[in-house]
C-alpha positions as CSV (number, residue, x, y, z in Angstrom):
1,M,0.1,0.0,0.0
2,T,1.3,3.6,-0.8
3,K,0.2,6.7,1.0
4,T,1.4,10.2,0.4
5,L,1.4,12.6,3.2
6,N,3.0,16.0,4.3
7,A,5.1,16.1,7.3
8,I,7.3,18.5,9.0
9,Y,10.8,17.5,10.4
10,D,11.6,19.2,13.6
11,G,15.4,18.2,13.6
12,K,14.6,14.9,15.2
13,A,11.6,13.3,14.0
14,F,8.9,13.6,11.1
15,W,5.6,14.9,12.3
16,P,2.6,14.2,9.8
17,E,0.4,17.1,9.3
18,K,-2.7,14.9,9.3
19,P,-3.3,11.8,11.5
20,L,-2.5,8.5,9.8
21,N,-4.7,5.4,9.8
22,L,-1.7,3.1,10.9
23,S,-1.4,0.8,13.9
24,P,1.4,1.4,16.3
25,D,4.7,-0.2,15.5
26,T,4.0,-0.4,11.8
27,R,7.1,-0.4,9.7
28,V,7.0,2.2,6.9
29,R,9.7,3.3,4.3
30,L,10.1,6.9,4.0
31,I,11.0,8.6,0.7
32,I,11.9,12.3,1.2
33,D,10.8,14.8,-1.3
34,I,11.5,18.4,-0.1
35,V,8.5,20.7,-0.8
36,E,9.4,24.2,-1.7
37,T,7.7,26.6,0.5
38,S,6.5,29.9,-0.8
39,K,8.8,32.5,0.9
40,K,6.8,35.9,1.3
41,K,8.8,39.0,0.9
42,S,8.7,40.7,4.2
43,S,7.8,44.4,4.1
44,S,8.1,47.2,6.3
45,F,5.2,48.8,8.3
46,L,5.3,51.9,6.0
47,Q,5.2,49.7,2.8
48,T,2.1,48.0,4.2
49,A,0.5,51.1,5.1
50,R,1.1,52.7,1.7
51,N,-0.4,49.5,0.0
52,L,-3.8,50.1,2.1
53,N,-4.5,53.2,-0.2
54,L,-6.2,54.9,2.8
55,D,-8.1,58.1,2.0
56,G,-8.2,60.8,4.3
57,P,-7.2,64.3,5.4
58,K,-3.9,65.6,4.5
59,D,-3.0,66.7,7.9
60,W,-3.5,63.3,9.7
61,S,0.0,63.5,11.2
62,S,0.1,67.0,12.4
63,N,-3.4,66.7,14.1
64,L,-3.3,63.1,15.4
65,E,-4.6,64.0,18.6
66,D,-7.6,65.8,17.2
67,Y,-8.5,62.8,15.1
68,L,-7.8,60.3,17.9
69,Y,-9.5,62.2,20.9
70,G,-11.7,64.7,19.1
71,E,-9.9,67.8,20.4
72,N,-6.4,69.0,20.8
73,K,-5.1,68.4,24.4
74,D,-3.2,71.1,26.1
75,V,0.3,69.7,27.3
76,N,0.0,71.9,30.6
77,E,-3.4,70.4,31.5
């Protein structure tokens, strides 16, 4: 009987991604075929924020407190 399964090797043992329908102590032959994983290109927060294409007022950064809290808080309060 031949079964194909995906597993992850942790440096010591292979761990199947799904349970196997095998009795304990069943002898098997493993043939290793390394699967290429898709490596996502990491991006910075700024790149992610720019890709969101948010639409809003031009003065967001200079009036952040107004937008967050509804009014400009005085530092001396």
